[in-house]
N, C-alpha and C positions, 0 to 999 in steps of 0.2 A: 685189492681185497684179499684177505687171508681167511681161510675156513679150516676148522679142525674137524676131521671125520673120526668119530669114535664108534668102532664096531669090531666085534670079535671074529667076524667072518672075513678072511683075507680077500676073497673074490669081490665082496662088496666094497671093501676099502680101495682095492685097485681100480675097479670099474668107475667108482664115483670120482676118485682122484683124476683119472684120465678124462672123464666127461667134463669135469669142471675146468680142467686145464685147457680143453678145447674151447671153452667159453671165456677164456682169459682170466680165470679165477685161480689163484694160488691155493693149493690144498695140502695140508699136512695130516698125517694119520696117527691114531693111537688105537691099540688093539684091546685095551682093557680100561675100565673106569679109573683104576689107579694111575695108569699111564697118562690118561687125560688130565687128571688133577695135577700131576707133576708138570705137564706141559703148560697148563693154564697158570701155574704159579710163576713160571719163568717168562712166558711169551704172551703177547696180545693178539687176539683173533677177532675178526669182525663178526663171525658167526660160528656156531657149533652145531654139527649134525650128530645127534646122540642116540645110539641104539638103546632101547629100553631094557632088554634082557641081556646081561653079560655075566660071566661066571664069578668074577671077583667082587665087583662093585657095580650095581645096576645103574641105569640111567637116572632113575629117580634120586638115588643117593648122590650122584654127581651133581645133579641139578640143585639139590638142597645145599651141597657144599658150596656151589657157586654163589648161591644167595647169601650164605654166611660170610664168604670171603670177599663179597663185593665185586665179583666178576660180572660185568654188565653185558657181555656178548650175548646177543639173542640166540635162543636154542630152538632147533626143530627136532622133535623126538621122532624116532623111527621105530615102528612097532609091527608085529605080526597081526593078522586079522583078529585073533582071539584076545589081543591085548589092547584093543581100541579104548576100552573103558579106562585102563591104566594110563594110556597116553593122554586122554582127555583130562584125567585127574592131574596129570603133570602140568597141564595148562594153569591149574590153580596154584601150582608151586612156582610158576614163573616162565614156563616154556611158552614160546610165541605161537607155535603151530606144530602139527604132526603129520607124518606120512605113514601109510600102511603098506607093508611088503606084500607082494611085489609091486613096485611103483614105476611109473614112466619117469625117466630122468628129466624130461621136460617139465613135469609137475614139480619135481624138486627145485628146478631152476626158478620156476614161477614163485614158489613159496619162499625160496631163499631171497629173491629180490623183494618180495613183499615184506618180509620181516626187517630187511635192511632199510626199507623206505617208509616203515610204519611211523605214524605220527604219535608222539608220546601223549599228547593232550589236545583238547579241542582248541581250534583257532590257529593251529600251525598250518604250514603250507599244504594245500590240498593235493591229493593224489591225481594221477593223470586224467581219470574219467571226469573230474570236476574242474579241470582247467578250461577256462574260456569265459568270455564276457558277453556272449550273445544273449538275446532275450530267453532262449530256451534253457541256457545254463543258469541264468539268474533265477529263472522260475524253479528249476530243479533244486537249486540250493535253498531257496525259500521253502519249498515243500519238505526238504530234509530237516531244516530247522524246526518247522512246525511239528512234524511227526516225532522227531527225536525227543521233544519235551513231554511226550506221552508214552504209554505202554501198549498202544494198540497194535494189532496185527497188520503187517504190511505185505503187499504183493508188488514186486518189481517186475515189469515186463520190458521187452526190448529185443532187438536183434542180437545174434551172437556177436560177441566182441565189443559191446557197447559199455561194459563195465558194471554189470549187475552186482557182482560180489563187492566191488569197490564201493558202490553206492550203499550196499547193506552195511559194510564196515563204517562208512561215514555216518550212517544213522546211529550206529552203536557208539562211535567215538564222540558224537555230540550229545549223547544221552547222559542222564545222571548216573547210570550204571556202567559207565565206560571202563571202570576198573575191574568189572566182572568179565568172565570169559566171553569171547566171540568164537562160536563153534560153527564151522561150516561143514555141511555134508552134501555130497553130490548124489542125489537120489538115483540118477541114471547109472552111477558107478558102483552101486551095491547090488550084489546078487539078490534076487527076489527072496530066496530062501533064508537069507541072513538079515534081511531088512528089519523085520519086526524085532528081532533080538538086539540089533544095533541101536534102534531108536528107543525101544521101551525097556530093554534089559531082560534078564531072566533070573529065576531062582535056581539053586542047586537041584539037579535032578529033573529039571523041566523037560529035558529031552536027552537022548543019547549023546554023551560028550559034555553035558553041562555039569562039570565036576565042582563048580563053585558058583556063588552068586555073582552076577555081572550087572553093573549099573548101566542103563542106557543113556543115550546122548541127551534126551529130554531132562533126565535127572542131573547129569553132569554139567549141563549148561548153567545150572544154578539160577542166579538172578540176571544173568547176562543175556546174550542174544543167540538164538539157534537159527542158523540160516539154512533153509531147505532149498538148495539149488535144483533146477530141473524138476520142479514139483509135478509137471505134466507127465513125467515118467512113472509116477507112483501107481502100482497095480491096484485094481478095484478093492480087494480085501483090506489093503492098508489104508485106502481112502476112508473107509468106514471107521477104522480105529483112530485115524488122525482127526476126523470130525468129532469123535467123542472127546479127544484130548482138548480140542479148541472150545467145545461147548462146556465141558465140566472142569477144565484146567486140572485134570488128574490123569495119571497113567497107571496101568496095572502091568507089572512085568510078567513075562511068560512063566506060567506055573505058580504065580503069586496069588494071594488071597486078600492083600491089602492094597488099597489105592495110595499112590504117592502124589503130592502136589506138584504142579508144573508152575514154576515161577518165572521162567525165561520169556522174553519177548520172541514171538515167532515171525520171522521174515522169510517169505517164499519168493522164488524167482522162476521165470520161464521165458523161453523164446518162442513158445508155441501159442497157438490161438486157442485159449481155454474156452472161450465162448463157443467156438465151433465144436470143440470136444464135448462140451455139455450138450449141445444140440444133437450130436451123434451118439450120445449115451456112453462116451468113453471117459468122462469125468463127472463126478457127482455134482449136481447143481447146488445142493445144500453146502457141500464143502467149498465150492467156488465162492459162495457168498461169505463164508467164514474167513477164508484167507484174503478176501478182497475188501477188507474193511477200509483200508487206505491204500490207494494205488499210485504208484510212481511209474511212469513210462519214460524210459531213456531214449532220447532221440538218436537216430543213426547219424553218423558223421557227415554224410552228404547233405543233411538238413541244417547243418551249422558250419558251413564252409568257412565263414569268417573266423571261426575259432582255430582252423587248421594251422595257420602260421604260428600262433602263440603256443598251441599244443605241440607242434613239431619242434619248436625251439625248446620247450620244456623237456620233451622226450629225448632229444638229441643231447642235451646237457646231462641228463640222467645216464644215458647210454655211454657217453664219453667218459663220465666219471667212473663207471664200472671198470673200464680198462685203463684208467689212469692217464688219459690224454685230454688235451684242451678241446672244448667243443668248437667245431667249425661253424662258420656262419653260412646262411643260405644266400645264394645269389638271387636277385629278383626273379630271374627266369625259373630257377629251381623252386622257389616258393610258389610261383604261379602254377608250375606243373603239379606240385603237391595239392594245391587248392582245387585244381580242375578234375581230379580223379574222383571216382564214385565210392571207393572203399567198401566193397561188399562185406569184407571182414572187419570193418569199423576200426576202432582204436587199436585192436590187436594187430590188424594188418598194417596200419600206419607205423606202429612200433617196429614190426619186422622189416618193413621197407626202409626205415631209417637206420636200422642196424646194418643192413646191407650197404646203404649209402655211406656209412662211416668207413666201411672196408674199402669201398671203391674210391673214396675221396682222397685228395692229396694232403689232407690234414688241415689246411687253412680254410677251405670253403667246400660247400656241397653244391655241385653244378647239376644241371638237368640230366647230363649223361650218367651221373652217379646214381640216379633214381631208377630202379627197376622194380616194377610192381609184381612181377612173377605170378601173373594170373594163369589160371588153367586155360588150356587151349580153347575150350568152348566159351570162355568168358572174354577172350580177346576180341576187341573190335578191329575192323580192317585198318583203321587209322593207326592204332597202336602197334599192330603187326608190321605195317609198312614203316613206321617210325623206327622200330627195332632193326629192321633190315637195312634201312637207309643209314642209320648210325654206324652199323657194322661195315657197310660198304665204304663209307668215308674214312673210318678208322683204318681199314685195310689199305686203302689207297694212300693215305698219309704215311703209313708204315713202309709201303713199297717205294714211295717217293722220298723217303728219308725226311719227312716233315715239311717238304716244299709244297705249299698250298696251290701255287700256280700249276705245277706239274700234275698234282692230284686232281685239280679241277679239269685240266685238259684230258686226263685219262678217263674221268667220269663223264665228260661231255657237258659240263656245267660251267657257268661263269665264275670268275674269281670272287666276285661279290657274293654270289650264292653260296659258295663253299665257306666263305668267311662267316656268313650268317648261320650256316648249319654247324660249323665248328663251335660257335658261341652257344647255340641252342643246345647242342648235345654235350657240351663240356669237354671238348677234345683238344683243348689248348696244349695239354701236356705232350701231344703227339707232333707238335710243330717243331721245326728246327729252330735253334737259337737265333 
């Protein structure tokens, strides 16, 4: 995978290039929009990270040139806080996503992988959260099909890591407005003082520093989908304003005197218990009923264990493809180990586990010993702690005995048959002598 980083700030270019290289992604840099155009004329890139504000040729101009020139690499725009409206506007010109400075590199990696795996149209291969054939997943797909054909407001609930944004994108991708923008905003990630301006926009002079009119995300979403993630984090004053938007399908920018129509479908998501929050007076009951017109609850991974082998196979092929290697196969023991774990972090945790397993594996297969769930100390059960200690003890004994299992077994005080079974269970064959 090759990525072009376009930013006029040297520190950003260097840090992004270093971070991506650690993730196995090749990155090249351009310090101006003109340099980027020159590189794109001669070279092919899988994705472009494009700064919005640059001195010679801004990101919007580069994006428009790419459209005219037929350069199809997906673009993620990088903007400062005050430029979010411009960044979202770039989505309408062909950008796939945007990031707001300063950002967590992990968020960049997530968005980068998202645009590279994005489906161009309805009916293509589903993304990871929708992989599976259990009754729960079939029912989820049927629900998405039904609601995608409408314009109703949707509430997606589920534990962290179950794929709520993926499900929201799936609703949009299966809708008749799939060509319109999909705009995701993390309510919990916006400072409360900026939230109203970001969502509803403001007029010039509405407050100190408002030097020009700024369109809000409701306006910029157009006829597409506005995804309000972590809706339970919305402060009470904004809950009142959101209720009005949903009731009247209109917004009024800060400092404005004219209402603007809201044409986008609103999809909200939360991992919190909104019903309990309503009872406790922390979430408005009338707003709850407005966002909960059609509800989709994503099942935790532990409730669809039969999907884990096929999901793991899908994810490991995807992960292996990112680093340009063939996907290993799972031994039956490894598949059973994956299936038996509870995954408090759900799909996100499974993917992280498989990424580590790829590093540990010998390349041809993934064995039980390659799978490390990396749970927090207070989440580890006694069996799993013992399992880790036992594996390390056998590995160390085999190393000291130069791979001779008979000597290692004698040193550990166990039978040769027992150590053979443990070596197989923990995937320690590579420590055996030829």
